[in-house]
BALOBA-1460 file (C-alpha; in Angstrom, 3 decimals):
// residues 398
<rec num="1" residu="x" x="-0.031" y="0.061" z="-0.001"/>
<rec num="2" residu="x" x="2.911" y="2.412" z="0.975"/>
<rec num="3" residu="x" x="4.416" y="1.532" z="-2.663"/>
<rec num="4" residu="x" x="1.110" y="2.469" z="-4.180"/>
<rec num="5" residu="x" x="0.648" y="5.693" z="-2.178"/>
<rec num="6" residu="x" x="4.214" y="6.852" z="-3.288"/>
<rec num="7" residu="x" x="3.575" y="6.199" z="-6.834"/>
<rec num="8" residu="x" x="0.462" y="7.966" z="-7.062"/>
<rec num="9" residu="x" x="1.999" y="10.951" z="-4.970"/>
<rec num="10" residu="x" x="4.757" y="11.345" z="-7.529"/>
<rec num="11" residu="x" x="2.405" y="10.886" z="-10.478"/>
<rec num="12" residu="x" x="0.136" y="13.763" z="-8.934"/>
<rec num="13" residu="x" x="3.330" y="15.804" z="-8.566"/>
<rec num="14" residu="x" x="4.368" y="15.216" z="-12.004"/>
<rec num="15" residu="x" x="0.713" y="16.124" z="-13.251"/>
<rec num="16" residu="x" x="0.524" y="19.340" z="-11.235"/>
<rec num="17" residu="x" x="4.021" y="20.249" z="-12.608"/>
<rec num="18" residu="x" x="2.916" y="19.423" z="-16.118"/>
<rec num="19" residu="x" x="-0.425" y="21.307" z="-15.872"/>
<rec num="20" residu="x" x="1.405" y="24.449" z="-14.343"/>
<rec num="21" residu="x" x="3.768" y="24.628" z="-17.124"/>
<rec num="22" residu="x" x="0.914" y="23.950" z="-19.697"/>
<rec num="23" residu="x" x="-1.069" y="26.720" z="-18.365"/>
<rec num="24" residu="x" x="1.810" y="29.395" z="-18.866"/>
<rec num="25" residu="x" x="2.476" y="27.989" z="-22.538"/>
<rec num="26" residu="x" x="-1.276" y="28.378" z="-23.245"/>
<rec num="27" residu="x" x="-1.744" y="31.764" z="-21.992"/>
<rec num="28" residu="x" x="-0.967" y="32.890" z="-25.661"/>
<rec num="29" residu="x" x="-2.678" y="30.377" z="-27.537"/>
<rec num="30" residu="x" x="-6.678" y="30.738" z="-28.614"/>
<rec num="31" residu="x" x="-9.556" y="28.464" z="-28.140"/>
<rec num="32" residu="x" x="-9.240" y="26.852" z="-31.607"/>
<rec num="33" residu="x" x="-5.662" y="25.921" z="-30.958"/>
<rec num="34" residu="x" x="-6.621" y="24.322" z="-28.002"/>
<rec num="35" residu="x" x="-9.736" y="22.432" z="-29.571"/>
<rec num="36" residu="x" x="-6.977" y="20.867" z="-32.169"/>
<rec num="37" residu="x" x="-5.727" y="18.829" z="-29.213"/>
<rec num="38" residu="x" x="-9.068" y="17.407" z="-28.497"/>
<rec num="39" residu="x" x="-9.722" y="13.919" z="-30.124"/>
<rec num="40" residu="x" x="-12.362" y="11.103" z="-30.363"/>
<rec num="41" residu="x" x="-10.686" y="7.973" z="-28.897"/>
<rec num="42" residu="x" x="-11.738" y="4.885" z="-27.092"/>
<rec num="43" residu="x" x="-9.812" y="3.056" z="-24.192"/>
<rec num="44" residu="x" x="-9.409" y="-0.663" z="-23.783"/>
<rec num="45" residu="x" x="-6.611" y="-3.252" z="-22.413"/>
<rec num="46" residu="x" x="-5.247" y="-6.459" z="-23.491"/>
<rec num="47" residu="x" x="-2.667" y="-9.257" z="-22.996"/>
<rec num="48" residu="x" x="-1.083" y="-12.113" z="-24.523"/>
<rec num="49" residu="x" x="-3.294" y="-15.252" z="-25.121"/>
<rec num="50" residu="x" x="-0.937" y="-17.422" z="-23.406"/>
<rec num="51" residu="x" x="-0.712" y="-14.634" z="-20.475"/>
<rec num="52" residu="x" x="-4.461" y="-14.302" z="-19.310"/>
<rec num="53" residu="x" x="-5.740" y="-12.362" z="-16.217"/>
<rec num="54" residu="x" x="-8.325" y="-10.004" z="-15.059"/>
<rec num="55" residu="x" x="-7.955" y="-6.309" z="-14.699"/>
<rec num="56" residu="x" x="-9.295" y="-4.759" z="-11.732"/>
<rec num="57" residu="x" x="-9.169" y="-0.834" z="-12.779"/>
<rec num="58" residu="x" x="-7.601" y="0.746" z="-15.663"/>
<rec num="59" residu="x" x="-7.790" y="4.527" z="-15.721"/>
<rec num="60" residu="x" x="-6.443" y="6.889" z="-18.593"/>
<rec num="61" residu="x" x="-5.892" y="10.219" z="-16.990"/>
<rec num="62" residu="x" x="-5.561" y="13.740" z="-18.684"/>
<rec num="63" residu="x" x="-5.768" y="17.321" z="-17.841"/>
<rec num="64" residu="x" x="-9.832" y="17.059" z="-19.168"/>
<rec num="65" residu="x" x="-10.427" y="14.110" z="-16.554"/>
<rec num="66" residu="x" x="-10.341" y="10.445" z="-16.333"/>
<rec num="67" residu="x" x="-11.449" y="7.802" z="-18.912"/>
<rec num="68" residu="x" x="-12.012" y="4.377" z="-17.513"/>
<rec num="69" residu="x" x="-11.939" y="1.045" z="-18.988"/>
<rec num="70" residu="x" x="-15.270" y="-1.066" z="-18.917"/>
<rec num="71" residu="x" x="-16.483" y="-4.256" z="-20.253"/>
<rec num="72" residu="x" x="-15.019" y="-7.770" z="-20.165"/>
<rec num="73" residu="x" x="-12.522" y="-8.109" z="-17.702"/>
<rec num="74" residu="x" x="-10.461" y="-10.829" z="-18.965"/>
<rec num="75" residu="x" x="-7.010" y="-9.723" z="-20.649"/>
<rec num="76" residu="x" x="-6.093" y="-12.455" z="-22.726"/>
<rec num="77" residu="x" x="-7.580" y="-11.459" z="-26.086"/>
<rec num="78" residu="x" x="-4.146" y="-11.168" z="-27.661"/>
<rec num="79" residu="x" x="-1.653" y="-8.267" z="-27.408"/>
<rec num="80" residu="x" x="-3.307" y="-5.001" z="-28.652"/>
<rec num="81" residu="x" x="-6.641" y="-6.709" z="-29.587"/>
<rec num="82" residu="x" x="-8.798" y="-5.190" z="-26.783"/>
<rec num="83" residu="x" x="-12.093" y="-3.852" z="-27.136"/>
<rec num="84" residu="x" x="-13.807" y="-0.645" z="-25.679"/>
<rec num="85" residu="x" x="-16.878" y="-1.707" z="-23.722"/>
<rec num="86" residu="x" x="-18.554" y="1.692" z="-23.871"/>
<rec num="87" residu="x" x="-20.415" y="3.005" z="-26.979"/>
<rec num="88" residu="x" x="-19.487" y="6.611" z="-27.365"/>
<rec num="89" residu="x" x="-20.555" y="9.221" z="-30.092"/>
<rec num="90" residu="x" x="-17.830" y="9.675" z="-32.707"/>
<rec num="91" residu="x" x="-18.523" y="13.369" z="-32.637"/>
<rec num="92" residu="x" x="-17.443" y="13.695" z="-28.965"/>
<rec num="93" residu="x" x="-13.971" y="14.977" z="-28.346"/>
<rec num="94" residu="x" x="-11.657" y="14.442" z="-25.590"/>
<rec num="95" residu="x" x="-8.080" y="15.809" z="-24.219"/>
<rec num="96" residu="x" x="-5.495" y="13.041" z="-24.540"/>
<rec num="97" residu="x" x="-4.227" y="11.278" z="-21.724"/>
<rec num="98" residu="x" x="-0.808" y="12.024" z="-19.882"/>
<rec num="99" residu="x" x="-0.830" y="9.023" z="-17.428"/>
<rec num="100" residu="x" x="-2.114" y="5.726" z="-16.674"/>
<rec num="101" residu="x" x="-3.062" y="4.000" z="-13.444"/>
<rec num="102" residu="x" x="-4.120" y="0.310" z="-13.509"/>
<rec num="103" residu="x" x="-4.515" y="-2.845" z="-11.283"/>
<rec num="104" residu="x" x="-4.782" y="-6.051" z="-12.916"/>
<rec num="105" residu="x" x="-4.248" y="-9.902" z="-12.052"/>
<rec num="106" residu="x" x="-1.825" y="-12.217" z="-14.002"/>
<rec num="107" residu="x" x="-2.761" y="-15.806" z="-13.460"/>
<rec num="108" residu="x" x="0.717" y="-17.042" z="-14.730"/>
<rec num="109" residu="x" x="2.482" y="-15.086" z="-12.072"/>
<rec num="110" residu="x" x="-0.426" y="-15.773" z="-9.294"/>
<rec num="111" residu="x" x="-0.222" y="-11.879" z="-8.569"/>
<rec num="112" residu="x" x="-1.946" y="-8.832" z="-8.391"/>
<rec num="113" residu="x" x="0.005" y="-5.799" z="-9.891"/>
<rec num="114" residu="x" x="-0.441" y="-1.955" z="-9.771"/>
<rec num="115" residu="x" x="1.226" y="0.464" z="-11.886"/>
<rec num="116" residu="x" x="0.992" y="4.625" z="-11.874"/>
<rec num="117" residu="x" x="2.946" y="6.267" z="-14.874"/>
<rec num="118" residu="x" x="3.273" y="9.216" z="-17.060"/>
<rec num="119" residu="x" x="2.671" y="8.430" z="-20.874"/>
<rec num="120" residu="x" x="4.728" y="9.994" z="-23.631"/>
<rec num="121" residu="x" x="2.377" y="12.732" z="-24.357"/>
<rec num="122" residu="x" x="4.152" y="14.499" z="-26.990"/>
<rec num="123" residu="x" x="4.516" y="11.311" z="-29.116"/>
<rec num="124" residu="x" x="0.766" y="10.497" z="-28.744"/>
<rec num="125" residu="x" x="-0.276" y="13.936" z="-29.678"/>
<rec num="126" residu="x" x="1.972" y="13.807" z="-32.727"/>
<rec num="127" residu="x" x="0.224" y="10.277" z="-33.994"/>
<rec num="128" residu="x" x="-3.070" y="11.788" z="-33.268"/>
<rec num="129" residu="x" x="-2.235" y="14.669" z="-35.451"/>
<rec num="130" residu="x" x="-0.977" y="12.760" z="-38.472"/>
<rec num="131" residu="x" x="-3.781" y="10.258" z="-38.507"/>
<rec num="132" residu="x" x="-1.468" y="7.292" z="-38.398"/>
<rec num="133" residu="x" x="0.126" y="7.785" z="-41.476"/>
<rec num="134" residu="x" x="1.176" y="6.082" z="-43.935"/>
<rec num="135" residu="x" x="-1.398" y="3.510" z="-44.134"/>
<rec num="136" residu="x" x="-4.750" y="5.227" z="-44.431"/>
<rec num="137" residu="x" x="-4.468" y="9.235" z="-44.900"/>
<rec num="138" residu="x" x="-7.202" y="10.875" z="-43.423"/>
<rec num="139" residu="x" x="-8.589" y="13.433" z="-46.449"/>
<rec num="140" residu="x" x="-9.036" y="17.161" z="-45.436"/>
<rec num="141" residu="x" x="-12.752" y="17.981" z="-44.786"/>
<rec num="142" residu="x" x="-13.977" y="14.479" z="-43.647"/>
<rec num="143" residu="x" x="-16.533" y="13.932" z="-40.834"/>
<rec num="144" residu="x" x="-16.045" y="12.025" z="-37.873"/>
<rec num="145" residu="x" x="-18.324" y="9.145" z="-39.442"/>
<rec num="146" residu="x" x="-16.035" y="8.763" z="-42.523"/>
<rec num="147" residu="x" x="-13.172" y="8.711" z="-40.537"/>
<rec num="148" residu="x" x="-13.823" y="5.402" z="-38.939"/>
<rec num="149" residu="x" x="-10.799" y="3.058" z="-39.660"/>
<rec num="150" residu="x" x="-8.819" y="6.248" z="-41.132"/>
<rec num="151" residu="x" x="-7.383" y="7.753" z="-37.841"/>
<rec num="152" residu="x" x="-5.926" y="6.695" z="-34.406"/>
<rec num="153" residu="x" x="-8.900" y="6.345" z="-32.294"/>
<rec num="154" residu="x" x="-8.156" y="3.883" z="-29.650"/>
<rec num="155" residu="x" x="-5.640" y="3.481" z="-26.612"/>
<rec num="156" residu="x" x="-4.763" y="-0.345" z="-25.538"/>
<rec num="157" residu="x" x="-3.044" y="-0.985" z="-22.405"/>
<rec num="158" residu="x" x="-1.262" y="-4.387" z="-22.660"/>
<rec num="159" residu="x" x="-0.492" y="-6.465" z="-19.596"/>
<rec num="160" residu="x" x="2.628" y="-9.131" z="-19.778"/>
<rec num="161" residu="x" x="3.293" y="-11.662" z="-17.395"/>
<rec num="162" residu="x" x="6.131" y="-10.303" z="-14.791"/>
<rec num="163" residu="x" x="4.385" y="-7.007" z="-14.507"/>
<rec num="164" residu="x" x="5.209" y="-5.125" z="-17.590"/>
<rec num="165" residu="x" x="2.775" y="-2.882" z="-19.209"/>
<rec num="166" residu="x" x="2.878" y="-1.527" z="-22.857"/>
<rec num="167" residu="x" x="0.750" y="0.549" z="-24.825"/>
<rec num="168" residu="x" x="-0.715" y="0.281" z="-28.184"/>
<rec num="169" residu="x" x="-2.405" y="3.034" z="-30.327"/>
<rec num="170" residu="x" x="-4.794" y="1.745" z="-32.875"/>
<rec num="171" residu="x" x="-6.835" y="2.611" z="-36.027"/>
<rec num="172" residu="x" x="-9.148" y="0.101" z="-37.664"/>
<rec num="173" residu="x" x="-6.384" y="-0.820" z="-39.975"/>
<rec num="174" residu="x" x="-3.285" y="-0.244" z="-38.167"/>
<rec num="175" residu="x" x="-1.946" y="-0.976" z="-34.665"/>
<rec num="176" residu="x" x="1.151" y="0.853" z="-33.426"/>
<rec num="177" residu="x" x="3.257" y="-0.088" z="-30.280"/>
<rec num="178" residu="x" x="4.666" y="2.778" z="-28.674"/>
<rec num="179" residu="x" x="8.256" y="2.967" z="-27.603"/>
<rec num="180" residu="x" x="7.304" y="3.072" z="-23.915"/>
<rec num="181" residu="x" x="6.713" y="0.371" z="-21.231"/>
<rec num="182" residu="x" x="6.251" y="0.409" z="-17.458"/>
<rec num="183" residu="x" x="6.672" y="-1.882" z="-14.490"/>
<rec num="184" residu="x" x="3.975" y="-2.776" z="-12.136"/>
<rec num="185" residu="x" x="4.700" y="-3.482" z="-8.674"/>
<rec num="186" residu="x" x="3.050" y="-6.345" z="-6.605"/>
<rec num="187" residu="x" x="-0.192" y="-5.494" z="-4.866"/>
<rec num="188" residu="x" x="-0.526" y="-6.604" z="-1.257"/>
<rec num="189" residu="x" x="-3.348" y="-4.386" z="-0.068"/>
<rec num="190" residu="x" x="-5.960" y="-6.729" z="1.378"/>
<rec num="191" residu="x" x="-8.927" y="-4.629" z="0.180"/>
<rec num="192" residu="x" x="-7.844" y="-4.509" z="-3.421"/>
<rec num="193" residu="x" x="-7.273" y="-8.194" z="-3.207"/>
<rec num="194" residu="x" x="-10.352" y="-8.912" z="-1.496"/>
<rec num="195" residu="x" x="-12.379" y="-7.185" z="-4.366"/>
<rec num="196" residu="x" x="-10.762" y="-9.731" z="-6.899"/>
<rec num="197" residu="x" x="-11.935" y="-13.092" z="-5.223"/>
<rec num="198" residu="x" x="-15.282" y="-11.748" z="-3.563"/>
<rec num="199" residu="x" x="-16.994" y="-11.067" z="-7.057"/>
<rec num="200" residu="x" x="-16.433" y="-14.922" z="-7.942"/>
<rec num="201" residu="x" x="-17.862" y="-15.916" z="-4.481"/>
<rec num="202" residu="x" x="-14.443" y="-17.163" z="-3.309"/>
<rec num="203" residu="x" x="-12.744" y="-16.888" z="0.091"/>
<rec num="204" residu="x" x="-9.057" y="-15.882" z="-0.956"/>
<rec num="205" residu="x" x="-6.818" y="-15.616" z="-3.722"/>
<rec num="206" residu="x" x="-5.663" y="-18.979" z="-3.841"/>
<rec num="207" residu="x" x="-9.060" y="-20.348" z="-4.500"/>
<rec num="208" residu="x" x="-9.226" y="-17.527" z="-7.246"/>
<rec num="209" residu="x" x="-6.083" y="-18.614" z="-8.878"/>
<rec num="210" residu="x" x="-6.984" y="-22.221" z="-8.421"/>
<rec num="211" residu="x" x="-10.235" y="-21.895" z="-10.209"/>
<rec num="212" residu="x" x="-8.518" y="-20.635" z="-13.540"/>
<rec num="213" residu="x" x="-5.895" y="-23.595" z="-13.500"/>
<rec num="214" residu="x" x="-9.088" y="-25.806" z="-13.124"/>
<rec num="215" residu="x" x="-10.889" y="-27.089" z="-16.359"/>
<rec num="216" residu="x" x="-13.709" y="-24.951" z="-15.418"/>
<rec num="217" residu="x" x="-12.726" y="-22.410" z="-18.135"/>
<rec num="218" residu="x" x="-12.113" y="-24.407" z="-21.326"/>
<rec num="219" residu="x" x="-11.343" y="-21.134" z="-23.226"/>
<rec num="220" residu="x" x="-8.016" y="-21.125" z="-21.217"/>
<rec num="221" residu="x" x="-7.128" y="-24.507" z="-21.906"/>
<rec num="222" residu="x" x="-4.104" y="-23.790" z="-24.353"/>
<rec num="223" residu="x" x="-2.695" y="-21.631" z="-21.854"/>
<rec num="224" residu="x" x="-3.032" y="-24.239" z="-19.070"/>
<rec num="225" residu="x" x="-1.285" y="-26.750" z="-21.407"/>
<rec num="226" residu="x" x="1.444" y="-24.384" z="-22.381"/>
<rec num="227" residu="x" x="2.331" y="-23.273" z="-18.626"/>
<rec num="228" residu="x" x="2.026" y="-26.973" z="-17.501"/>
<rec num="229" residu="x" x="4.910" y="-27.898" z="-20.252"/>
<rec num="230" residu="x" x="6.705" y="-24.912" z="-20.409"/>
<rec num="231" residu="x" x="6.190" y="-22.534" z="-17.878"/>
<rec num="232" residu="x" x="5.569" y="-18.645" z="-18.252"/>
<rec num="233" residu="x" x="5.586" y="-17.080" z="-21.824"/>
<rec num="234" residu="x" x="7.519" y="-14.357" z="-20.800"/>
<rec num="235" residu="x" x="10.834" y="-15.210" z="-22.211"/>
<rec num="236" residu="x" x="9.135" y="-15.998" z="-25.665"/>
<rec num="237" residu="x" x="7.437" y="-12.648" z="-25.668"/>
<rec num="238" residu="x" x="10.584" y="-10.697" z="-25.054"/>
<rec num="239" residu="x" x="11.876" y="-12.197" z="-28.327"/>
<rec num="240" residu="x" x="8.537" y="-11.144" z="-29.882"/>
<rec num="241" residu="x" x="9.139" y="-7.611" z="-28.949"/>
<rec num="242" residu="x" x="12.474" y="-7.455" z="-30.675"/>
<rec num="243" residu="x" x="13.123" y="-5.246" z="-33.383"/>
<rec num="244" residu="x" x="15.330" y="-5.435" z="-36.707"/>
<rec num="245" residu="x" x="16.462" y="-3.092" z="-39.190"/>
<rec num="246" residu="x" x="14.510" y="-4.880" z="-42.387"/>
<rec num="247" residu="x" x="12.233" y="-4.186" z="-45.076"/>
<rec num="248" residu="x" x="9.899" y="-6.509" z="-47.632"/>
<rec num="249" residu="x" x="11.175" y="-6.805" z="-51.031"/>
<rec num="250" residu="x" x="9.018" y="-8.513" z="-53.625"/>
<rec num="251" residu="x" x="10.623" y="-9.548" z="-56.993"/>
<rec num="252" residu="x" x="8.083" y="-10.649" z="-59.472"/>
<rec num="253" residu="x" x="9.490" y="-12.642" z="-62.871"/>
<rec num="254" residu="x" x="6.563" y="-10.692" z="-64.601"/>
<rec num="255" residu="x" x="8.166" y="-7.193" z="-64.699"/>
<rec num="256" residu="x" x="4.594" y="-5.934" z="-65.507"/>
<rec num="257" residu="x" x="3.335" y="-6.718" z="-62.185"/>
<rec num="258" residu="x" x="1.907" y="-4.237" z="-59.579"/>
<rec num="259" residu="x" x="1.469" y="-4.194" z="-55.973"/>
<rec num="260" residu="x" x="-1.999" y="-3.244" z="-54.905"/>
<rec num="261" residu="x" x="-1.798" y="-3.660" z="-51.244"/>
<rec num="262" residu="x" x="-0.262" y="-5.685" z="-48.370"/>
<rec num="263" residu="x" x="-1.434" y="-6.459" z="-44.829"/>
<rec num="264" residu="x" x="1.209" y="-7.516" z="-42.270"/>
<rec num="265" residu="x" x="0.872" y="-8.863" z="-38.594"/>
<rec num="266" residu="x" x="4.005" y="-8.999" z="-36.651"/>
<rec num="267" residu="x" x="4.997" y="-10.935" z="-33.523"/>
<rec num="268" residu="x" x="4.928" y="-7.748" z="-31.332"/>
<rec num="269" residu="x" x="1.418" y="-7.054" z="-31.790"/>
<rec num="270" residu="x" x="1.639" y="-4.393" z="-34.526"/>
<rec num="271" residu="x" x="-0.173" y="-4.681" z="-38.093"/>
<rec num="272" residu="x" x="-1.371" y="-2.833" z="-40.968"/>
<rec num="273" residu="x" x="-3.996" y="-3.602" z="-43.781"/>
<rec num="274" residu="x" x="-3.906" y="-2.711" z="-47.182"/>
<rec num="275" residu="x" x="-1.344" y="-0.156" z="-47.961"/>
<rec num="276" residu="x" x="1.175" y="-0.057" z="-51.000"/>
<rec num="277" residu="x" x="3.558" y="1.775" z="-48.675"/>
<rec num="278" residu="x" x="4.089" y="-1.124" z="-46.511"/>
<rec num="279" residu="x" x="7.864" y="-0.509" z="-46.154"/>
<rec num="280" residu="x" x="6.821" y="2.950" z="-44.560"/>
<rec num="281" residu="x" x="4.466" y="1.572" z="-41.930"/>
<rec num="282" residu="x" x="7.126" y="0.840" z="-39.220"/>
<rec num="283" residu="x" x="10.581" y="1.734" z="-38.699"/>
<rec num="284" residu="x" x="12.498" y="-1.492" z="-37.523"/>
<rec num="285" residu="x" x="9.506" y="-3.874" z="-37.326"/>
<rec num="286" residu="x" x="9.439" y="-6.977" z="-35.195"/>
<rec num="287" residu="x" x="9.521" y="-10.364" z="-36.914"/>
<rec num="288" residu="x" x="6.636" y="-11.149" z="-39.574"/>
<rec num="289" residu="x" x="4.091" y="-13.666" z="-38.380"/>
<rec num="290" residu="x" x="2.322" y="-13.572" z="-41.867"/>
<rec num="291" residu="x" x="0.945" y="-11.251" z="-44.650"/>
<rec num="292" residu="x" x="-1.693" y="-10.976" z="-47.361"/>
<rec num="293" residu="x" x="-0.557" y="-9.499" z="-50.450"/>
<rec num="294" residu="x" x="-2.592" y="-8.415" z="-53.610"/>
<rec num="295" residu="x" x="-0.929" y="-7.819" z="-57.003"/>
<rec num="296" residu="x" x="-2.095" y="-7.118" z="-60.493"/>
<rec num="297" residu="x" x="-1.036" y="-8.251" z="-63.964"/>
<rec num="298" residu="x" x="-2.755" y="-7.115" z="-67.222"/>
<rec num="299" residu="x" x="-5.535" y="-9.925" z="-66.945"/>
<rec num="300" residu="x" x="-5.513" y="-10.963" z="-63.275"/>
<rec num="301" residu="x" x="-5.369" y="-9.842" z="-59.503"/>
<rec num="302" residu="x" x="-3.814" y="-12.271" z="-57.398"/>
<rec num="303" residu="x" x="-4.202" y="-12.305" z="-53.606"/>
<rec num="304" residu="x" x="-1.571" y="-14.376" z="-52.055"/>
<rec num="305" residu="x" x="-1.494" y="-15.378" z="-48.186"/>
<rec num="306" residu="x" x="1.812" y="-16.456" z="-46.257"/>
<rec num="307" residu="x" x="1.992" y="-18.079" z="-42.939"/>
<rec num="308" residu="x" x="5.595" y="-18.106" z="-41.438"/>
<rec num="309" residu="x" x="6.804" y="-20.764" z="-39.235"/>
<rec num="310" residu="x" x="7.330" y="-19.623" z="-35.602"/>
<rec num="311" residu="x" x="10.547" y="-21.714" z="-34.827"/>
<rec num="312" residu="x" x="11.930" y="-20.760" z="-38.305"/>
<rec num="313" residu="x" x="11.514" y="-17.176" z="-38.133"/>
<rec num="314" residu="x" x="13.026" y="-16.903" z="-34.519"/>
<rec num="315" residu="x" x="16.000" y="-19.053" z="-35.738"/>
<rec num="316" residu="x" x="16.514" y="-17.313" z="-39.147"/>
<rec num="317" residu="x" x="16.397" y="-13.812" z="-37.729"/>
<rec num="318" residu="x" x="18.889" y="-14.706" z="-35.017"/>
<rec num="319" residu="x" x="21.313" y="-16.322" z="-37.447"/>
<rec num="320" residu="x" x="21.064" y="-13.413" z="-39.706"/>
<rec num="321" residu="x" x="21.483" y="-10.486" z="-37.376"/>
<rec num="322" residu="x" x="23.685" y="-12.136" z="-34.497"/>
<rec num="323" residu="x" x="24.032" y="-9.439" z="-31.871"/>
<rec num="324" residu="x" x="23.471" y="-6.394" z="-34.256"/>
<rec num="325" residu="x" x="19.995" y="-5.772" z="-34.805"/>
<rec num="326" residu="x" x="20.806" y="-2.272" z="-36.425"/>
<rec num="327" residu="x" x="22.308" y="-4.091" z="-39.508"/>
<rec num="328" residu="x" x="20.155" y="-3.352" z="-42.929"/>
<rec num="329" residu="x" x="18.273" y="-6.231" z="-43.842"/>
<rec num="330" residu="x" x="15.758" y="-7.340" z="-46.565"/>
<rec num="331" residu="x" x="13.199" y="-10.151" z="-46.628"/>
<rec num="332" residu="x" x="12.658" y="-11.161" z="-50.343"/>
<rec num="333" residu="x" x="9.882" y="-13.171" z="-51.759"/>
<rec num="334" residu="x" x="10.541" y="-14.066" z="-55.283"/>
<rec num="335" residu="x" x="7.573" y="-14.746" z="-57.306"/>
<rec num="336" residu="x" x="7.791" y="-16.776" z="-60.647"/>
<rec num="337" residu="x" x="5.905" y="-15.614" z="-63.877"/>
<rec num="338" residu="x" x="3.177" y="-18.020" z="-63.127"/>
<rec num="339" residu="x" x="2.332" y="-16.812" z="-59.763"/>
<rec num="340" residu="x" x="2.711" y="-20.149" z="-58.194"/>
<rec num="341" residu="x" x="6.227" y="-20.522" z="-57.071"/>
<rec num="342" residu="x" x="7.765" y="-18.696" z="-54.271"/>
<rec num="343" residu="x" x="11.379" y="-18.330" z="-53.059"/>
<rec num="344" residu="x" x="11.959" y="-16.585" z="-49.888"/>
<rec num="345" residu="x" x="15.188" y="-15.255" z="-48.267"/>
<rec num="346" residu="x" x="16.407" y="-13.191" z="-45.421"/>
<rec num="347" residu="x" x="19.286" y="-11.235" z="-46.610"/>
<rec num="348" residu="x" x="21.464" y="-9.265" z="-43.832"/>
<rec num="349" residu="x" x="24.916" y="-8.128" z="-44.773"/>
<rec num="350" residu="x" x="26.671" y="-11.009" z="-46.482"/>
<rec num="351" residu="x" x="24.282" y="-13.695" z="-45.498"/>
<rec num="352" residu="x" x="21.342" y="-14.930" z="-47.219"/>
<rec num="353" residu="x" x="19.211" y="-17.699" z="-45.300"/>
<rec num="354" residu="x" x="16.259" y="-19.454" z="-47.190"/>
<rec num="355" residu="x" x="12.911" y="-19.817" z="-45.561"/>
<rec num="356" residu="x" x="11.482" y="-23.137" z="-46.246"/>
<rec num="357" residu="x" x="8.498" y="-23.836" z="-43.940"/>
<rec num="358" residu="x" x="6.181" y="-20.928" z="-45.126"/>
<rec num="359" residu="x" x="2.734" y="-22.040" z="-45.881"/>
<rec num="360" residu="x" x="1.277" y="-20.182" z="-48.911"/>
<rec num="361" residu="x" x="-2.148" y="-20.128" z="-50.659"/>
<rec num="362" residu="x" x="-2.992" y="-17.996" z="-53.844"/>
<rec num="363" residu="x" x="-6.266" y="-17.125" z="-55.411"/>
<rec num="364" residu="x" x="-6.805" y="-15.537" z="-58.822"/>
<rec num="365" residu="x" x="-9.582" y="-13.067" z="-60.081"/>
<rec num="366" residu="x" x="-10.197" y="-11.642" z="-63.394"/>
<rec num="367" residu="x" x="-8.785" y="-8.067" z="-63.262"/>
<rec num="368" residu="x" x="-12.207" y="-6.589" z="-64.329"/>
<rec num="369" residu="x" x="-13.812" y="-8.175" z="-61.448"/>
<rec num="370" residu="x" x="-11.084" y="-8.202" z="-58.751"/>
<rec num="371" residu="x" x="-13.231" y="-8.783" z="-55.789"/>
<rec num="372" residu="x" x="-14.891" y="-12.039" z="-56.627"/>
<rec num="373" residu="x" x="-14.478" y="-15.434" z="-54.928"/>
<rec num="374" residu="x" x="-11.376" y="-16.150" z="-56.572"/>
<rec num="375" residu="x" x="-9.931" y="-19.278" z="-57.906"/>
<rec num="376" residu="x" x="-7.262" y="-21.036" z="-55.890"/>
<rec num="377" residu="x" x="-4.209" y="-21.745" z="-58.077"/>
<rec num="378" residu="x" x="-1.730" y="-22.589" z="-55.542"/>
<rec num="379" residu="x" x="-1.548" y="-24.064" z="-51.819"/>
<rec num="380" residu="x" x="1.261" y="-25.890" z="-50.282"/>
<rec num="381" residu="x" x="-0.588" y="-27.439" z="-47.184"/>
<rec num="382" residu="x" x="-3.557" y="-29.677" z="-46.536"/>
<rec num="383" residu="x" x="-6.474" y="-28.220" z="-44.597"/>
<rec num="384" residu="x" x="-6.110" y="-25.145" z="-42.400"/>
<rec num="385" residu="x" x="-2.837" y="-23.526" z="-41.908"/>
<rec num="386" residu="x" x="-0.565" y="-25.000" z="-39.180"/>
<rec num="387" residu="x" x="1.806" y="-22.230" z="-38.759"/>
<rec num="388" residu="x" x="0.670" y="-20.387" z="-35.665"/>
<rec num="389" residu="x" x="2.575" y="-18.230" z="-33.156"/>
<rec num="390" residu="x" x="1.859" y="-18.075" z="-29.638"/>
<rec num="391" residu="x" x="-0.446" y="-15.076" z="-29.560"/>
<rec num="392" residu="x" x="-2.708" y="-16.725" z="-32.328"/>
<rec num="393" residu="x" x="-5.958" y="-18.273" z="-31.859"/>
<rec num="394" residu="x" x="-6.082" y="-22.061" z="-31.299"/>
<rec num="395" residu="x" x="-2.176" y="-22.290" z="-30.797"/>
<rec num="396" residu="x" x="-1.198" y="-25.070" z="-28.335"/>
<rec num="397" residu="x" x="2.629" y="-25.769" z="-28.226"/>
<rec num="398" residu="x" x="3.465" y="-29.573" z="-28.070"/>
């Protein structure tokens, strides 16, 4: 409790100082300029599927007030995949948060954590003002309704095993993990702990934890299997969060090919959808989990899905980069002229390592009707794809 009070006091002093400085700076600003720093946004929280738990309270704190997370209390939905439990008018505008306070439960750690921390306000403000470029630009003169999916409109506080918290800012088509994190401290306040187990009709925290380790909650069986065999997923998540200096390069044997758009998912929870500017979306991305690419030829549009193998991607990036993640790299995908044969290499420095376990399927549509059902022209696996990563639905590591 003392640690919590100290955290909150330091946070309060920081906010007071920030508010005082801001008032001085705002004296010469007009009201319209202040209005430009108010935005529509939603708030939520999340956690990895193999690191589930409950949140107790999550508060985003700004000068204009506090916005709280409501809704489903489970945080094991996947990193950066939380949902706001409150419906708000998109015409509403709020000041951006400058700090967060949160208390949550890690079932993996069998601990309750609390955190109070300032946020990187200037970075957040800059992202909100530019709309999350370059994926989907927000045209000038648009209304709140037709900006859906085109501007940043959601905060997602992500809780990891071990007490670490991260923050995503999201649009409907892009998820950005900020270069910011905070460390929670174990909560021992009896009043807070009792609030956790009493709402389930239990007598203590041990009964609460044991409940989720039992078979009563079938949705969490993949997590229980992983825990029993491998322990916490925290070390693997640290590898998922690693960033590398690489870009995507598509080489088509048919030189008349043009790329329509690319959608990609990364191991750190970042993603983007349908942009031709895929190498501008993130600087130093984490490892790719998979992507969808659409390309056009004279007569057809092709839609290709690639699912990378977890163990291969972990190993190949480590081998190629060694201890220097800043080396310039390139993930090259070569496509034959018939659009049904592929070679994939990670090139870093003088090293070129081939990826051989990627699962691929390709569909073809007439260029005059590119949004049809598509004809399957290539698939190198049977049934549903098996290349799943630890934060994917249905993942169970044997």
